[in-house]
C-alpha positions in Angstrom: 5.6 -5.1 9.4 1.9 -5.2 11.0 0.4 -2.1 10.4 2.3 -1.0 7.7 0.2 0.5 5.1 -0.2 1.4 1.7 -2.6 4.4 0.2 -3.5 4.1 -3.7 -5.2 7.2 -5.5 -7.0 5.8 -8.9 -8.0 8.2 -11.4 -11.8 6.5 -11.3 -13.0 9.1 -14.5 -14.9 11.8 -13.3 -13.4 11.3 -9.7 -10.8 9.5 -7.6 -10.6 6.6 -5.9 -8.9 5.8 -2.8 -7.5 2.2 -2.0 -5.6 0.8 1.2 -3.5 -2.3 1.5 -2.5 -2.9 5.2 -0.3 -5.5 6.7 -3.0 -7.0 9.3 -0.8 -9.4 11.3 2.4 -10.0 12.8 5.1 -10.4 10.3 3.1 -9.7 7.7 4.6 -6.7 5.1 3.2 -5.0 2.1 5.4 -5.3 -0.9 5.1 -2.9 -4.1 6.0 -4.2 -8.0 5.3 -2.4 -11.5 5.5 -4.2 -14.6 3.8 -4.0 -18.0 1.5 -1.0 -17.3 0.4 -2.8 -13.9 1.1 -1.9 -10.4 0.5 -4.3 -8.0 0.4 -4.2 -4.1 0.8 -7.4 -2.2 0.1 -8.4 1.6 2.6 -11.3 2.1 3.2 -13.2 5.3 7.2 -13.8 6.3 7.4 -16.6 4.0 6.7 -14.8 0.9 2.7 -16.1 0.6 0.4 -13.8 -1.1 -2.5 -12.9 1.4 -4.0 -10.1 -0.4 -3.7 -8.5 -4.1 -4.5 -5.4 -5.2 -3.9 -4.7 -9.3 -4.4 -1.4 -10.7 -3.5 0.2 -14.3 -0.4 2.2 -13.7 -1.7 4.9 -16.2 -4.7 5.6 -13.8 -2.8 5.3 -10.4 -2.3 9.5 -9.6 -0.3 8.6 -6.2 0.9 5.6 -4.0 1.7 6.4 -0.4 3.7 4.3 1.8 3.0 4.3 5.8 5.4 2.2 7.7 4.8 1.4 11.0 7.2 3.5 13.3 7.5 6.7 10.9 7.3 9.9 12.0 5.0 12.9 11.1 6.6 16.3 9.8 5.8 17.7 13.3 8.0 15.3 14.8 4.8 13.1 16.5 4.6 9.6 16.2 2.1 8.2 13.6 -1.0 6.2 15.2 -0.8 2.7 14.7 
C-alpha cells in the first residue's frame, strides 16, 4: 500500500547506516525476504513486478523496522503519511 515503508539499520564497521524502502505509488507494497545469508527488501507492483530492490548481508543487518500505513503510535496518535 502506498506509504508503507521499511527501515533497515546496517552495521558499517565503525558506524551504522540506515536505509529506507518506501512504497511510492498507489497499489505498491514492500516485501521482505531472507535466505542464504541475504536480506532482501523489494518494492513491488500489484502484479508482483519488482520496482526497486535492496539487498544486505544478514550478518550486517542490526534491525528491520516495518512502518505500515494506518498504524498508530504508542501514544495513540496516527502516524504521518
